C-alpha angles and dihedrals in degrees: 000000000000137000098083122127096230124078123250112274096035131155131195142171129251092236114259124089135176121259137049105250112099093191093054091045093051091050090049093052096047091045098049101030104039096154096054113009122177141204103268121231119207110195092172087082088075137235112011093030092068120099096260096041090049091046091052090060088070094055110106115220092348105103122192135196132197115254129179088264094048138268116350136181113253137181098252138013116273139183095288094057092043089054092049091051091048091052090051091049091053091051092050092049090052091048092050092052096046094041095051108142093007117150120189142052118336122188128213125185129218129177107249126242096257095048089051092044091048093050111033116078127224121243095268110003147029135329115311091247088073091067117061091199092053091048090051092051092046093050093049091046093049092048091056092045091051090050090054093045094053090048090052092050090052091052092050096043103024098176094052126105104223119228113195118209118193112204110214110169092144095049097092089053090050091054093044097047090244102126106120120237120244090263092052091227097101144019132247123246117272119258117233115255095239090056092047091049092049092052094051091046093051092058096040092052096045087093137019093242113130104270124230129167121205121199118171095175124102117270099021110198094241098170092049093050092049091049089050090061106268110157091191132029117211115201140155108254094217091059095054116108128203086251089065094059097086093051091046092048093050090049093052091046089055092053099262113143121232117224107197122199101211105143112083114248092215137013129209112272092234099034134082121288125239118337116251121281092257090059092052092049091048092053090059093044090050092058092045093050090049089056090052100236129143114268091229091066097051102091093050094050103038131065116195117226139165118259115265118278104056090142087075094055128096114260090249092053092046091054091046092048094052091046091050090053090053093046093048093048092052092046089054091051093049090048094065 
């Protein structure tokens, strides 16, 4: 349960935050998550700041454009892709300024190959996932783009240890044959698990950054992601099923960290706010007890995160949620 670049009792964010100011977001992250900060993503800025638009900026020689139906591959870069790249550049500039002199782990997030393939449309046809040749080109292109991105992060924050998080919310649908066709009246054929695993592995191994895979969808393929090379699995605790316990336990036993989303990303407008700190700590301990591991090993194996969807929160709630993650992680460390 060792070998990870973050200290025991760490907390981090999933990636996205509310708001439109990259400087303010970077200061928030480094202030509230000092042990494992991340590059903030601000989808409220519109097209190009969304997960898929941001992910497309890492594709080398595969330009996209925004159509009424969503992102689509095109022959040459246009205004939509230029905007997405400009938004990324602003985020990186803000990160570089706020992280000056920082030493420690630093996480960046990239949409994974199957989420991009299950979302971006081909020139004249369906989603890219329907065409094995297109998926192969996309995966190779993304792997090269990720390699360049990690190299850029290391130039901007030279003392940081880069942690690479692949976001794969569409991956379970790819495996289940549940990705809708472009018309919306059908679904595309399932992709075989060995092919899915190979695609994830190709991107994860394109760089020596510490590899993490985040999947906030129901039924995350935990065994597949571990076999593909993930050294940490990031999941929402409320989406875990008893059937996932064996896979989670095997992952932890093999040294894979568990990133648990236990702090709600949003709260009802008329309801109470966050539960007390003790409740957050107890939610992590409950999962750990269910897996059957010693309490003394928890803080070294688990990273506390918010649940997915923090971009939809109010700024005050986002700040409170990140702070609660940090407080809970430190309480777990002190409880050993």
